[in-house]
DRENDO-1510 file (C-alpha; in Angstrom, 1 decimal, always signed):
<recs>
REC; n; res; u; v; w
REC; 1; UNK; +1.8; -9.0; -28.7 .
REC; 2; UNK; +2.8; -11.2; -25.7 .
REC; 3; UNK; +5.4; -13.0; -27.9 .
REC; 4; UNK; +6.8; -9.6; -29.0 .
REC; 5; UNK; +7.3; -8.4; -25.4 .
REC; 6; UNK; +8.8; -11.8; -24.6 .
REC; 7; UNK; +11.3; -11.6; -27.5 .
REC; 8; UNK; +12.4; -8.1; -26.4 .
REC; 9; UNK; +12.7; -9.2; -22.8 .
REC; 10; UNK; +14.9; -12.1; -23.8 .
REC; 11; UNK; +17.0; -10.0; -26.1 .
REC; 12; UNK; +17.7; -7.4; -23.4 .
REC; 13; UNK; +18.8; -10.2; -21.0 .
REC; 14; UNK; +17.4; -8.4; -17.9 .
REC; 15; UNK; +18.7; -11.2; -15.6 .
REC; 16; UNK; +22.2; -9.8; -16.2 .
REC; 17; UNK; +21.2; -6.4; -14.7 .
REC; 18; UNK; +21.7; -7.7; -11.2 .
REC; 19; UNK; +25.5; -7.2; -11.8 .
REC; 20; UNK; +24.9; -3.6; -12.7 .
REC; 21; UNK; +22.5; -3.0; -9.8 .
REC; 22; UNK; +25.2; -4.4; -7.4 .
REC; 23; UNK; +28.0; -2.3; -8.8 .
REC; 24; UNK; +25.9; +0.9; -8.5 .
REC; 25; UNK; +24.8; -0.2; -5.0 .
REC; 26; UNK; +28.3; -0.9; -3.8 .
REC; 27; UNK; +29.5; +2.6; -4.9 .
REC; 28; UNK; +26.4; +4.4; -3.5 .
REC; 29; UNK; +26.5; +2.5; -0.2 .
REC; 30; UNK; +30.2; +3.4; +0.2 .
REC; 31; UNK; +29.1; +7.0; -0.1 .
REC; 32; UNK; +26.5; +6.4; +2.6 .
REC; 33; UNK; +29.2; +5.0; +4.8 .
REC; 34; UNK; +31.0; +8.2; +4.5 .
REC; 35; UNK; +27.9; +10.3; +5.3 .
REC; 36; UNK; +26.3; +11.2; +1.9 .
REC; 37; UNK; +23.5; +9.4; +0.2 .
REC; 38; UNK; +20.5; +10.5; -1.9 .
REC; 39; UNK; +17.8; +8.0; -3.0 .
REC; 40; UNK; +16.8; +10.1; -6.1 .
REC; 41; UNK; +20.5; +10.2; -7.2 .
REC; 42; UNK; +20.9; +6.5; -6.6 .
REC; 43; UNK; +17.8; +5.7; -8.6 .
REC; 44; UNK; +18.8; +7.9; -11.5 .
REC; 45; UNK; +22.3; +6.4; -11.5 .
REC; 46; UNK; +20.8; +2.9; -11.4 .
REC; 47; UNK; +18.3; +3.5; -14.2 .
REC; 48; UNK; +21.0; +5.1; -16.4 .
REC; 49; UNK; +23.4; +2.3; -15.9 .
REC; 50; UNK; +20.7; -0.4; -16.6 .
REC; 51; UNK; +19.7; +1.4; -19.8 .
REC; 52; UNK; +23.3; +1.4; -20.9 .
REC; 53; UNK; +23.6; -2.3; -20.0 .
REC; 54; UNK; +20.5; -3.2; -21.9 .
REC; 55; UNK; +21.6; -1.2; -24.9 .
REC; 56; UNK; +25.0; -2.9; -24.9 .
REC; 57; UNK; +23.4; -6.3; -24.7 .
REC; 58; UNK; +21.3; -5.5; -27.8 .
REC; 59; UNK; +24.0; -3.9; -29.9 .
REC; 60; UNK; +26.5; -6.7; -29.1 .
REC; 61; UNK; +24.0; -9.4; -30.2 .
REC; 62; UNK; +23.2; -7.3; -33.3 .
REC; 63; UNK; +26.9; -7.3; -34.3 .
REC; 64; UNK; +27.4; -11.0; -33.3 .
REC; 65; UNK; +24.5; -12.1; -35.5 .
REC; 66; UNK; +25.4; -9.6; -38.3 .
REC; 67; UNK; +29.0; -10.9; -38.4 .
REC; 68; UNK; +28.0; -14.5; -38.3 .
REC; 69; UNK; +29.6; -15.1; -34.9 .
REC; 70; UNK; +26.3; -16.2; -33.4 .
REC; 71; UNK; +24.8; -18.9; -35.6 .
REC; 72; UNK; +22.2; -21.6; -34.9 .
REC; 73; UNK; +24.9; -23.9; -33.4 .
REC; 74; UNK; +26.2; -21.3; -30.9 .
REC; 75; UNK; +26.5; -23.1; -27.5 .
REC; 76; UNK; +24.5; -20.4; -25.7 .
REC; 77; UNK; +21.4; -21.2; -27.8 .
REC; 78; UNK; +21.3; -24.6; -26.2 .
REC; 79; UNK; +20.3; -23.4; -22.8 .
REC; 80; UNK; +18.6; -20.0; -23.5 .
REC; 81; UNK; +16.6; -18.5; -26.3 .
REC; 82; UNK; +18.3; -16.1; -28.7 .
REC; 83; UNK; +15.5; -14.1; -30.4 .
REC; 84; UNK; +17.7; -12.2; -32.8 .
REC; 85; UNK; +19.6; -15.2; -34.1 .
REC; 86; UNK; +16.3; -17.0; -34.5 .
REC; 87; UNK; +15.0; -14.0; -36.5 .
REC; 88; UNK; +12.1; -13.4; -34.1 .
REC; 89; UNK; +13.5; -9.8; -34.1 .
REC; 90; UNK; +14.8; -7.9; -37.0 .
REC; 91; UNK; +18.4; -6.7; -37.1 .
REC; 92; UNK; +17.5; -3.1; -37.8 .
REC; 93; UNK; +14.9; -3.1; -35.1 .
REC; 94; UNK; +17.4; -4.2; -32.5 .
REC; 95; UNK; +20.0; -1.6; -33.6 .
REC; 96; UNK; +17.5; +1.2; -33.4 .
REC; 97; UNK; +16.3; +0.0; -30.0 .
REC; 98; UNK; +19.8; -0.1; -28.7 .
REC; 99; UNK; +20.6; +3.5; -29.8 .
REC; 100; UNK; +17.3; +4.7; -28.3 .
REC; 101; UNK; +18.3; +3.2; -24.9 .
REC; 102; UNK; +21.7; +4.8; -25.2 .
REC; 103; UNK; +20.0; +8.1; -25.9 .
REC; 104; UNK; +17.8; +7.8; -22.8 .
REC; 105; UNK; +20.8; +6.9; -20.7 .
REC; 106; UNK; +22.6; +10.0; -22.1 .
REC; 107; UNK; +19.7; +12.2; -21.0 .
REC; 108; UNK; +20.1; +11.0; -17.4 .
REC; 109; UNK; +23.9; +11.2; -17.7 .
REC; 110; UNK; +23.8; +14.8; -18.9 .
REC; 111; UNK; +21.5; +15.8; -16.0 .
REC; 112; UNK; +23.8; +14.1; -13.5 .
REC; 113; UNK; +26.8; +15.7; -15.1 .
REC; 114; UNK; +25.2; +19.1; -14.9 .
REC; 115; UNK; +24.2; +18.7; -11.3 .
REC; 116; UNK; +26.9; +16.6; -9.8 .
REC; 117; UNK; +30.0; +17.1; -12.0 .
REC; 118; UNK; +31.5; +16.6; -15.5 .
REC; 119; UNK; +33.3; +13.4; -14.4 .
REC; 120; UNK; +29.9; +11.7; -14.8 .
REC; 121; UNK; +29.7; +12.7; -18.5 .
REC; 122; UNK; +33.3; +11.5; -19.0 .
REC; 123; UNK; +32.6; +8.1; -17.5 .
REC; 124; UNK; +29.3; +7.8; -19.4 .
REC; 125; UNK; +31.1; +8.4; -22.7 .
REC; 126; UNK; +33.7; +5.8; -21.9 .
REC; 127; UNK; +31.0; +3.3; -20.9 .
REC; 128; UNK; +29.0; +3.9; -24.1 .
REC; 129; UNK; +32.1; +3.7; -26.3 .
REC; 130; UNK; +33.2; +0.5; -24.6 .
REC; 131; UNK; +29.7; -1.0; -25.0 .
REC; 132; UNK; +29.4; -0.2; -28.7 .
REC; 133; UNK; +32.9; -1.0; -29.8 .
REC; 134; UNK; +32.8; -4.3; -27.9 .
REC; 135; UNK; +31.7; -6.0; -31.1 .
REC; 136; UNK; +31.5; -3.1; -33.6 .
REC; 137; UNK; +34.2; -2.2; -36.1 .
REC; 138; UNK; +36.8; -1.0; -36.1 .
REC; 139; UNK; +37.7; -2.1; -32.6 .
REC; 140; UNK; +35.4; -5.1; -32.0 .
REC; 141; UNK; +37.8; -5.9; -29.1 .
REC; 142; UNK; +35.6; -8.8; -27.9 .
REC; 143; UNK; +37.1; -10.7; -30.8 .
REC; 144; UNK; +40.6; -9.8; -29.8 .
REC; 145; UNK; +40.8; -11.3; -26.3 .
REC; 146; UNK; +40.1; -8.0; -24.5 .
REC; 147; UNK; +36.5; -8.6; -23.5 .
REC; 148; UNK; +37.2; -9.8; -19.9 .
REC; 149; UNK; +39.5; -6.8; -19.2 .
REC; 150; UNK; +36.8; -4.4; -20.4 .
REC; 151; UNK; +34.1; -6.0; -18.4 .
REC; 152; UNK; +36.3; -5.9; -15.3 .
REC; 153; UNK; +36.9; -2.2; -15.8 .
REC; 154; UNK; +33.2; -1.3; -16.6 .
REC; 155; UNK; +31.5; -3.3; -13.8 .
REC; 156; UNK; +34.4; -2.7; -11.3 .
REC; 157; UNK; +36.2; +0.6; -11.1 .
REC; 158; UNK; +34.2; +2.6; -13.6 .
REC; 159; UNK; +30.7; +1.8; -12.3 .
REC; 160; UNK; +31.4; +1.6; -8.6 .
REC; 161; UNK; +33.5; +4.8; -8.4 .
REC; 162; UNK; +31.1; +6.5; -10.8 .
REC; 163; UNK; +28.2; +5.8; -8.5 .
REC; 164; UNK; +30.2; +6.9; -5.5 .
REC; 165; UNK; +31.1; +10.2; -7.3 .
REC; 166; UNK; +27.4; +10.9; -8.1 .
REC; 167; UNK; +26.7; +10.8; -4.4 .
REC; 168; UNK; +29.8; +12.5; -3.0 .
REC; 169; UNK; +31.1; +14.6; -5.9 .
REC; 170; UNK; +34.5; +13.1; -5.2 .
REC; 171; UNK; +36.7; +10.1; -6.2 .
REC; 172; UNK; +37.4; +7.5; -3.5 .
REC; 173; UNK; +40.4; +5.2; -3.3 .
REC; 174; UNK; +38.4; +3.0; -0.9 .
REC; 175; UNK; +35.6; +2.6; -3.4 .
REC; 176; UNK; +38.1; +1.8; -6.1 .
REC; 177; UNK; +39.7; -0.9; -4.0 .
REC; 178; UNK; +36.3; -2.5; -3.0 .
REC; 179; UNK; +35.3; -2.5; -6.7 .
REC; 180; UNK; +38.1; -4.8; -7.7 .
REC; 181; UNK; +37.0; -8.2; -6.4 .
REC; 182; UNK; +33.4; -7.7; -7.7 .
REC; 183; UNK; +34.7; -6.5; -11.1 .
REC; 184; UNK; +36.9; -9.6; -11.3 .
REC; 185; UNK; +33.9; -11.9; -10.7 .
REC; 186; UNK; +31.8; -10.2; -13.3 .
REC; 187; UNK; +34.7; -10.6; -15.8 .
REC; 188; UNK; +34.7; -14.3; -14.9 .
REC; 189; UNK; +31.2; -14.7; -16.3 .
REC; 190; UNK; +32.6; -13.9; -19.7 .
REC; 191; UNK; +35.7; -16.0; -19.2 .
REC; 192; UNK; +33.5; -19.0; -18.2 .
REC; 193; UNK; +31.4; -18.4; -21.3 .
REC; 194; UNK; +34.5; -18.3; -23.5 .
REC; 195; UNK; +36.1; -21.4; -21.9 .
REC; 196; UNK; +33.0; -23.3; -22.8 .
REC; 197; UNK; +33.0; -21.9; -26.3 .
REC; 198; UNK; +36.7; -22.4; -27.2 .
REC; 199; UNK; +36.0; -24.8; -30.0 .
REC; 200; UNK; +33.1; -22.8; -31.4 .
REC; 201; UNK; +34.9; -19.4; -31.2 .
REC; 202; UNK; +38.0; -20.8; -32.9 .
REC; 203; UNK; +35.8; -22.1; -35.7 .
REC; 204; UNK; +34.5; -18.5; -36.2 .
REC; 205; UNK; +38.1; -17.1; -36.5 .
REC; 206; UNK; +37.9; -14.9; -33.4 .
REC; 207; UNK; +40.3; -14.6; -30.5 .
REC; 208; UNK; +39.2; -14.8; -26.9 .
REC; 209; UNK; +41.2; -14.9; -23.7 .
REC; 210; UNK; +40.3; -18.6; -23.3 .
REC; 211; UNK; +41.7; -19.3; -26.7 .
REC; 212; UNK; +44.9; -17.3; -26.0 .
REC; 213; UNK; +45.5; -19.1; -22.7 .
REC; 214; UNK; +44.2; -22.5; -23.8 .
REC; 215; UNK; +41.5; -24.4; -21.9 .
REC; 216; UNK; +43.6; -25.7; -19.1 .
REC; 217; UNK; +45.3; -22.4; -18.3 .
REC; 218; UNK; +42.0; -20.6; -18.8 .
REC; 219; UNK; +40.4; -22.8; -16.1 .
REC; 220; UNK; +43.4; -22.3; -13.8 .
REC; 221; UNK; +43.1; -18.5; -14.2 .
REC; 222; UNK; +39.3; -18.7; -13.6 .
REC; 223; UNK; +39.8; -20.8; -10.4 .
REC; 224; UNK; +42.6; -18.6; -9.1 .
REC; 225; UNK; +40.7; -15.3; -9.6 .
REC; 226; UNK; +37.7; -16.6; -7.7 .
REC; 227; UNK; +40.0; -17.5; -4.8 .
REC; 228; UNK; +41.7; -14.1; -5.1 .
REC; 229; UNK; +38.4; -12.3; -5.0 .
REC; 230; UNK; +37.5; -13.9; -1.7 .
REC; 231; UNK; +41.0; -13.3; -0.3 .
REC; 232; UNK; +40.8; -9.7; -1.2 .
REC; 233; UNK; +37.5; -9.3; +0.8 .
REC; 234; UNK; +39.0; -11.0; +3.8 .
REC; 235; UNK; +42.1; -8.8; +3.7 .
REC; 236; UNK; +40.1; -5.6; +3.3 .
REC; 237; UNK; +37.7; -6.7; +6.1 .
REC; 238; UNK; +40.7; -7.1; +8.5 .
REC; 239; UNK; +42.8; -4.2; +7.4 .
REC; 240; UNK; +40.3; -1.9; +5.8 .
REC; 241; UNK; +38.6; -0.2; +4.1 .
REC; 242; UNK; +35.9; -2.9; +4.7 .
REC; 243; UNK; +34.9; -3.9; +8.2 .
REC; 244; UNK; +34.5; -7.3; +9.8 .
REC; 245; UNK; +30.9; -7.3; +8.7 .
REC; 246; UNK; +32.1; -7.9; +5.1 .
REC; 247; UNK; +33.2; -11.4; +6.1 .
REC; 248; UNK; +29.5; -12.1; +5.5 .
REC; 249; UNK; +30.6; -12.5; +1.9 .
REC; 250; UNK; +32.1; -15.8; +2.9 .
REC; 251; UNK; +28.6; -17.2; +3.3 .
REC; 252; UNK; +28.6; -17.5; -0.5 .
REC; 253; UNK; +31.7; -19.8; -0.5 .
REC; 254; UNK; +29.6; -23.0; -0.8 .
REC; 255; UNK; +28.4; -21.8; -4.2 .
REC; 256; UNK; +32.0; -20.9; -5.1 .
REC; 257; UNK; +33.3; -24.4; -4.0 .
REC; 258; UNK; +30.6; -26.2; -5.9 .
REC; 259; UNK; +31.4; -24.1; -9.0 .
REC; 260; UNK; +35.1; -24.6; -8.7 .
REC; 261; UNK; +34.7; -28.4; -8.5 .
REC; 262; UNK; +32.4; -28.3; -11.6 .
REC; 263; UNK; +34.8; -26.2; -13.6 .
REC; 264; UNK; +37.8; -28.3; -12.7 .
REC; 265; UNK; +36.0; -31.5; -13.6 .
REC; 266; UNK; +33.9; -30.6; -16.7 .
REC; 267; UNK; +32.8; -27.2; -18.0 .
REC; 268; UNK; +29.0; -27.0; -17.6 .
REC; 269; UNK; +26.9; -25.8; -20.5 .
REC; 270; UNK; +25.6; -22.9; -18.3 .
REC; 271; UNK; +29.0; -22.0; -16.9 .
REC; 272; UNK; +28.4; -18.3; -17.4 .
REC; 273; UNK; +25.0; -18.4; -15.8 .
REC; 274; UNK; +26.3; -20.3; -12.8 .
REC; 275; UNK; +29.2; -17.8; -12.4 .
REC; 276; UNK; +26.6; -15.0; -12.6 .
REC; 277; UNK; +24.7; -16.6; -9.7 .
REC; 278; UNK; +27.9; -16.7; -7.6 .
REC; 279; UNK; +28.5; -13.0; -8.5 .
REC; 280; UNK; +25.0; -12.1; -7.3 .
REC; 281; UNK; +25.4; -13.9; -4.0 .
REC; 282; UNK; +28.8; -12.4; -3.4 .
REC; 283; UNK; +27.7; -8.9; -4.4 .
REC; 284; UNK; +24.5; -8.9; -2.4 .
REC; 285; UNK; +26.3; -10.0; +0.7 .
REC; 286; UNK; +28.9; -7.3; +0.1 .
REC; 287; UNK; +26.2; -4.6; -0.3 .
REC; 288; UNK; +24.4; -5.9; +2.8 .
REC; 289; UNK; +27.6; -5.7; +4.8 .
REC; 290; UNK; +28.1; -2.1; +3.8 .
REC; 291; UNK; +24.5; -1.3; +4.7 .
REC; 292; UNK; +25.1; -2.8; +8.1 .
REC; 293; UNK; +28.1; -0.6; +8.5 .
REC; 294; UNK; +26.0; +2.5; +7.8 .
REC; 295; UNK; +23.4; +1.5; +10.4 .
REC; 296; UNK; +25.7; +0.1; +13.1 .
</recs>
C-alpha cells in the first residue's frame, strides 16, 4: 500500500505544484493590493489549478509512454523515478486518474464561473484543452516545438489574470504585465529540459524548441530570457505597476548567476529541476513583495 501511494505521488510530480501556487498567489495578491481578497476564493482557485496541473502531468506522461517518447533511456529517468514508464502503474489507471482530476477541477471551475463570472469557465476550458492536447493527438504540440510557448501562457497570463479575475471579477492590465516574467521563467524549466534532451528527442523523431534553435542558440535564448525576467521586474519596480519592494526579487540573483554559469559551461542532468528552484525563489520573493505592499 505504501509503495502504491509513493508511485502515485511520484507520477503526479507534486514538487512542480509550487509554480502553480505562485501563479495563483501572484494574481490573488495583486487583487488584494487593489482592495479585494477572499481566502475561500483563493483556496478554491488554488485547489482547482493544482488539480488541473496534476491531471496534466499524468495525462502527458501517459501519452509520452504510450507513444514511446519516454523509454527506459530517457534522461529524466536518470535523476528521478518514472513509475509509469517503469510499469509500476498501468497506463489505463493513469489515464482514468487524470480525467477524474480534471473532473474535480471542473466542478470547482463551474462553481467559480457561476459565482464570479463566465470568464473563469472560458479560461478553465482553455487550460484543460492545452493540458490534454500537449501530448495527445491530433495536436500533440509538445512534439512540434510549441511546448514552451504554451507553458508561458498557462502559468503566466492565463493563471495569474484568472486568479485576479476570481477575486476582482475584472481583468487587470497590471496583473497581465506582472505575469510575464514569471511565465517566462516557468517556460524555461521546459526549455532547460529540452536542451538537455536534444539528442534523445531527435532520436524519437520529435521537434522541440531546443532542436529548432540548436543547442547553442537554445542556451543563448535561455540565458537571455533569465536576464530579461529580472530586468522586467526592475523596470516595473521603478516605473510601476510593481513597487520598490519588488526589488526583493533580486535576492534570488545568486541562484540565477550560478545556474547561468552552469548552463553556459555544461548542461546539468537536472537542469529543469534547478531552473524550477530558481522559479520558486523568484516567485516567492515576488509574492512576498506584493504582500508587503498590501500591508505597508
